[in-house]
Every structure is written in structure tokens, then in C-alpha cells.
C-alpha positions in Angstrom: 7.0 -6.6 -1.4 5.5 -7.5 2.0 2.8 -5.7 3.7 0.8 -6.1 7.2 -2.7 -4.9 7.0 -3.5 -4.0 10.4 -6.6 -3.9 12.3 -7.2 -2.5 15.1 -10.4 -5.2 15.7 -11.4 -8.4 15.5 -15.3 -7.4 15.0 -16.1 -7.8 11.0 -17.7 -4.8 9.2 -17.6 -3.2 6.3 -13.8 -2.0 6.1 -12.7 -5.5 7.5 -14.2 -7.2 4.5 -13.3 -4.3 1.6 -9.4 -4.3 2.8 -9.2 -8.0 3.2 -10.7 -9.0 -0.1 -8.5 -6.8 -2.0 -5.8 -8.3 0.1 -6.8 -11.9 -1.2 -7.2 -10.9 -4.6 -4.3 -8.8 -5.2 -1.6 -10.8 -7.7 1.4 -8.7 -7.1 1.2 -7.8 -3.5 2.1 -10.2 -0.6 -0.2 -9.3 2.1 -0.4 -10.2 5.7 -3.9 -10.0 7.7 -3.5 -8.6 11.0 -5.3 -7.6 14.1 -4.3 -6.1 17.0 -6.9 -7.9 19.3 -7.8 -11.4 20.0 -9.5 -14.0 18.2 -13.0 -12.9 17.0 -15.5 -12.8 13.7 -12.9 -11.1 11.4 -10.4 -13.9 11.8 -13.2 -16.2 11.2 -14.5 -14.6 8.6 -10.5 -14.7 6.7 -10.3 -18.1 7.4 -13.5 -18.9 5.6 -11.7 -17.1 2.4 -9.0 -19.2 2.5 -6.5 -17.5 4.6 -5.0 -17.5 7.7 -4.6 -14.3 9.9 -2.0 -13.1 12.4 -3.3 -12.7 15.9 -1.8 -10.5 17.8 -3.7 -9.9 20.6 -4.3 -12.4 24.1 -6.2 -14.4 24.7 -8.9 -16.0 22.6 -11.4 -13.2 23.0 -12.1 -9.8 20.5 -13.1 -8.0 23.1 -10.4 -7.6 25.5 -9.4 -4.1 23.6 -5.5 -3.6 22.5 -2.9 -4.3 24.8 1.2 -3.7 25.0 1.5 -7.3 24.3 -0.2 -7.0 21.0 2.5 -4.1 20.1 5.2 -6.4 21.3 4.1 -9.2 19.4 3.6 -7.4 16.0 7.3 -5.9 16.4 8.8 -9.5 17.1 7.1 -10.7 14.1 8.2 -8.1 11.9 11.8 -8.8 13.2 11.2 -12.3 12.3 9.9 -11.7 8.7 10.4 -8.4 7.3 7.9 -6.5 5.8 7.9 -3.1 3.9 4.5 -1.5 5.0 2.2 -1.6 7.7 -0.7 0.0 6.1 -2.9 0.5 9.4 -7.2 0.3 9.7 -7.9 2.1 13.0 -7.1 5.1 14.5 -5.9 3.7 17.5 -3.6 1.5 16.1 -2.4 4.4 13.9 -1.7 6.8 16.6 0.0 4.4 19.3 2.3 2.7 15.9 3.0 6.0 14.8 5.1 6.7 18.3 6.6 3.5 18.3 8.2 4.2 14.5 11.5 4.3 15.8 11.4 0.3 16.5 10.2 0.0 13.2 13.2 1.1 11.2 12.6 1.0 7.3 9.3 0.0 7.2 6.6 2.8 6.0 3.4 3.3 7.8 0.6 3.8 5.8 -3.1 5.0 7.7 -5.8 4.0 6.2 -8.9 6.0 6.5 -12.4 4.5 5.8 -14.8 6.9 7.1 -15.1 10.9 6.8 -14.0 12.4 10.1 -15.3 15.8 9.7 -18.0 15.4 12.2 -18.5 17.3 15.4 -18.6 13.8 17.6 -15.5 13.4 20.1 -13.9 11.0 18.7 -13.2 12.8 15.5 -12.4 16.1 17.0 -10.1 14.1 18.8 -8.7 12.3 15.6 -8.3 15.4 13.6 -6.5 17.2 16.5 -3.7 14.1 16.6 -3.5 14.1 12.8 -2.6 17.9 13.0 -0.1 17.1 16.0 1.7 13.7 14.6 1.1 13.6 10.8 4.9 14.1 9.8 5.2 10.3 11.8 3.1 9.1 9.0 4.3 7.9 5.3 0.8 8.0 3.4 -2.8 7.7 3.7 -5.1 5.9 1.8 -9.0 7.0 2.2 -12.1 5.7 0.3 -13.7 8.9 -0.5 -12.9 12.3 -2.3 -14.3 14.0 0.7 -12.1 12.5 3.3 -8.9 13.5 1.8 -10.6 17.1 1.8 -10.7 16.4 5.3 -7.4 15.5 6.0 -5.9 18.0 3.6 -7.9 21.0 4.9 -8.4 20.1 8.3 -5.4 17.9 9.4 -3.0 19.9 7.4 -1.6 16.7 5.7 0.0 17.7 2.3 -2.3 16.9 -0.3 0.3 14.1 -2.3 0.2 12.0 0.9 -3.2 11.3 0.6 -4.6 8.9 -2.5 -8.4 8.2 -2.8 -9.0 4.6 -3.8 -12.4 3.3 -3.5 -13.7 0.1 -2.4 -14.6 -2.9 -5.4 -16.1 -6.0 -5.7 -15.4 -9.3 -7.5 -17.8 -10.3 -9.6 -20.9 -9.1 -10.5 -23.7 -12.2 -8.9 -25.2 -14.2 -11.7 -29.1 -14.9 -12.2 -30.1 -12.2 -10.3 -33.7 -11.6 -10.2 -36.0 -8.7 -11.8 -37.0 -6.0 -9.1 -41.0 -6.9 -9.8 -40.3 -10.5 -8.9 -38.8 -9.9 -5.5 -41.4 -9.2 -2.4 -41.4 -5.4 -1.3 -38.5 -5.6 0.8 -36.3 -2.7 1.9 -32.7 -3.9 3.0 -30.7 -2.2 5.2 -26.8 -3.7 5.8 -25.4 -1.8 8.5 -24.2 -2.5 12.0 -26.5 -1.3 14.5 -24.6 1.8 15.5 -25.5 5.1 16.6 -24.2 7.2 13.5 -26.0 5.0 10.9 -29.3 6.2 12.1 -31.4 2.6 12.6 -33.5 4.5 15.3 -34.0 7.9 13.5 -35.1 5.6 10.5 -38.1 4.3 12.5 -39.5 7.8 12.1 -39.2 7.4 7.9 -40.9 3.6 8.4 -43.6 4.5 9.7 -44.7 7.3 6.9 -43.2 4.6 4.5 -45.9 1.7 5.5 -49.0 4.7 5.0 -48.4 4.8 2.0 -47.1 1.1 1.1 -48.6 -1.0 3.7 -47.2 -4.1 2.3 -43.8 -2.9 2.2 -41.4 -4.8 5.4 -38.1 -3.7 6.1 -34.8 -6.0 7.3 -32.0 -4.5 9.1 -28.7 -7.0 8.6 -25.7 -6.4 10.8 -24.0 -7.0 14.2 -26.0 -5.1 17.0 -23.3 -2.7 18.6 -26.2 -0.9 20.9 -27.7 -4.0 23.1 -31.0 -4.7 22.0 -31.7 -0.6 22.0 -32.9 -0.6 18.4 -35.0 -3.4 18.7 -36.9 -2.1 21.8 -37.2 1.0 20.2 -38.9 -1.1 17.4 -41.5 -2.6 19.7 -42.0 1.3 21.3 -42.7 2.3 18.5 -45.3 -0.5 17.0 -43.4 -1.3 14.2 -42.7 -5.2 15.2 -45.2 -6.6 12.2 -43.2 -4.3 9.7 -38.8 -4.1 10.7 -37.1 -6.9 11.2 -33.6 -7.8 12.9 -31.4 -10.3 11.1 -28.4 -10.0 13.4 -24.9 -10.2 12.4 -24.3 -12.2 8.9 -21.1 -13.1 7.7 -22.9 -13.6 4.1 -25.7 -11.1 3.0 -26.2 -12.3 -0.4 -29.7 -14.1 0.3 -31.4 -10.8 1.9 -29.9 -8.7 -1.3 -31.2 -11.2 -3.6 -34.5 -10.6 -2.2 -34.6 -6.8 -1.2 -36.4 -4.5 -3.9 -34.8 -1.5 -2.6 -31.4 -1.0 -0.2 -32.2 1.8 2.0 -28.8 3.8 3.6 -30.2 5.5 6.9 -26.5 7.0 8.5 -26.2 10.3 10.0 -22.9 10.6 9.8 -19.3 9.1 9.1 -19.4 7.1 6.1 -16.2 7.0 3.6 -17.2 4.5 0.7 -19.7 2.0 2.0 -19.4 -1.6 0.6 -23.0 -2.0 1.0 -24.3 0.6 -1.5 -22.0 -1.4 -3.8 -23.0 -4.7 -2.9 -26.5 -3.3 -3.5 -26.1 -2.2 -7.0 -24.0 -5.4 -8.2 -27.6 -7.3 -7.1 -29.8 -4.4 -9.3 -31.2 -2.7 -6.2 -31.7 1.5 -6.4 -29.9 2.9 -3.3 -31.6 5.7 -1.2 -29.7 7.4 1.5 -28.9 10.8 3.4 -26.4 13.1 1.3 -23.7 12.6 3.7 -20.0 12.6 3.5 -18.7 9.8 0.9 -22.5 8.6 -0.7 -23.0 11.5 -3.1 -19.8 10.1 -4.8 -21.3 6.8 -5.5 -25.4 7.4 -5.8 -26.0 9.6 -8.9 -29.0 11.4 -7.5 -32.3 10.5 -9.9 -30.1 7.9 -12.2 -29.2 4.9 -9.9 -30.5 5.9 -6.8 -31.8 9.2 -4.8 -30.0 11.4 -2.0 -31.8 13.4 0.3 -30.8 16.0 2.7 -29.0 15.0 5.8 -31.8 14.3 9.0 -35.0 14.8 7.0 -36.5 11.4 7.9 -40.0 12.8 6.0 -38.0 13.4 2.7 -36.2 10.1 3.2 -39.8 8.2 3.8 -41.0 10.2 0.3 -37.9 9.1 -1.7 -38.7 5.9 -0.4 -42.2 5.8 -1.5 -41.8 7.5 -4.7 -39.3 4.6 -5.5 -41.6 1.4 -4.2 -44.5 3.0 -6.2 -42.5 3.2 -9.4 -41.2 -0.5 -10.2 -40.3 0.6 -13.8 -38.2 3.4 -12.8 -36.9 1.4 -9.4 -35.3 -1.8 -12.2 -33.9 0.9 -14.5 -31.9 2.3 -11.7 -31.1 -1.0 -10.2 -29.4 -1.7 -13.8 -27.9 1.7 -14.2 -25.7 0.8 -10.6 -25.2 -2.6 -11.7 -23.4 -1.3 -14.8 -21.4 1.3 -12.1 -20.3 -1.3 -10.2 -18.4 -3.3 -13.3 -16.9 -0.5 -14.8 -15.8 1.4 -12.1 -16.0 -0.5 -9.0 -13.8 -3.6 -9.2 -11.8 -5.3 -6.9 -9.0 -5.5 -9.4 -9.0 -1.8 -10.2 -8.8 -1.6 -6.0 -5.6 -3.8 -5.7 -3.9 -2.4 -8.8 -4.4 1.0 -7.1 -3.1 -0.1 -3.8 -0.3 -2.0 -5.6 0.7 1.3 -7.5 0.5 3.5 -4.4 2.9 1.0 -2.6 5.5 0.5 -4.9 5.7 4.3 -5.1 6.3 4.4 -1.8 8.8 2.4 -1.3 10.9 3.4 -4.0 10.6 6.9 -2.7 
């Protein structure tokens, strides 16, 4: 069984990392990781993992966007190296390919949904409209949260039995993780700087937290998609002493090992954030808004805290409570670590994908 995992973009984010890791860990399926853009951070990361990406886009820059040439190269590749399934990650690629399906006879098309598309944003409204009108052209969907499946079934009218939920997974737990009380009072956010991730609204929360915990420091790790807007907001809010942006990091283990708490201030559009699983793996309690798939990962009061969406003051109170109660925080982190070890493994994620793909090919 040969499968192409096709990414719309050559940028590197949580979705790209999680699916690439799943493919590289699979023992039962032959995967080819591919991008419709030019060479970029995703391609470099795949090479660093010991694999070679299929770069279909024109030129050497991932900023060129999708092009007819990329789809033509995909068609030529599939004809030369027959595949059973194209597993598409990215709405743009999925919508174009479903109209080109006639040129890929015998190839199943699976659409991977890595967020919950139920917001009122223009992108999500367009996505739901397109799914309602064209979903018969797709053979199956895989989401990484139950809430995303619910959105596809209830709002996009996709048959329930065509949508499978497979959570992200981690390969293994890190060893020699230091206890929380030996770490600095550092609060970590691993998320690309993007409006839906909520960094700017989060600054109001940070201002309240440092009034109660003056030695708290906040670290943002992630690609800057907002052209320095978040950094300017930090300076304007007078928080430069407390908040530091580390930019894109291919390996975030250094920051995970130092942190005492992880906060994900996303406002909408989350599925199963790998950053939450990574935080648990390093023994971190997690605080986040109760949006989309996040409550499926965090057991409130057990291994973290979820608060009402868009309530920065509630978020601040939750962060302060965790920071001021190190014994409770340590307990939460250990429960989260055990949860990842038992329920969110990369092997289980890969096995579930293989099971679905085998079933789809036999149908």
C-alpha cells in the first residue's frame, strides 16, 4: 500500500509535524511526504528526519503558492509511481484535487481535517459551503478531534461513517525531566504567531498575572505570521521585561524542559494541538480556553485547567492558581504525562491510519 501525504504548504506547523512523524513511524504503510509548494521549512525538517520530500512546486521558494505546474507534476508522479491513496492536508489542495479526480483513476482521496471548521471566519464559511457542495468527490475524511467530526457531519452533511477521528500521538516520553519546582517560573506558549492563536489578547492576561506573580516570565515559540505585530504589541503594553518571542524553532525541547506551565491562548480553530501533548510529555500542566478539541485533551482540574472562551481575566486567575500551587501543578503534570503514554502514542496513531487506509482500499 502506497500513500502520498500531500501538504498544501511548505511551511512547518503542528499539522505538518504530526502527520510527518506518523508517516515516518509507520511500519505497515509506505508513505511519500509531498508539498505542492516549493522548497521550504517543512522540506528541511523532513530531510532532518532522514527522509526525502517530494517537492512539486515551482522554484526554490515555498512562498510561491500553489500552481498548475505542481498539480501537473503530481499527476505525472502518480502515473509513474502508482499510489493507492492521496491523503490531503490543506483545504486549498483538497478542493482543487477533487475536481481533478477524473485524472487519478483508481486512487482514493482522503481529506485530513486538522482544525474545527465551525467558526464564523470567511475561510470556515467558505470551507463548509464547498464541503456541502462537493463532498461526494472525496472518499473519506480523517479528523484529529471529535468536535471537528461533529462539524463535518452536522454542518457539511458528510455521512458519519465516512469520517474517522484519530488523535495525534508522540513517539516516546522524554527521559530525565526535571521536577517543576526546579524550573524557573516560566510560562510557555508553543504556537505560530497567528491571529487565531490569541497572542495579542493574551497580553492582557499576562499583565494581570505579573501583578500577582512578579517573577513570572512568558515565552512565545513559533513562526511569526503577523510581521512583528505581536512584538510591537508587547512593547506598547510595557511587557518587554516579562514576554520574550523566540521565533520559529525546529526543536522546542529546550523550552519544554525549562517551563513550569504551558498556556495555549487560542481563540478558535483548534483540533488536537500537538503542543499540548508535548507539554504533558514534559510534565507540564496545561491552561487553555475551552474551545474546539481542547476539552477533549485536558481534564479540567486533573491535568490542567480549561476556562471559558475569550475570558482573559479567568485565564489569568487559572494561571496564577497553578503557579502558586507547585505541588498541585506537579501532580497535574504527572497525570498528563501518564495520559500521553497510555492514550496518545505515535504507534497508535499510525496503526489507526493503516487500519482506515486498508479498509478504504478494500471497499
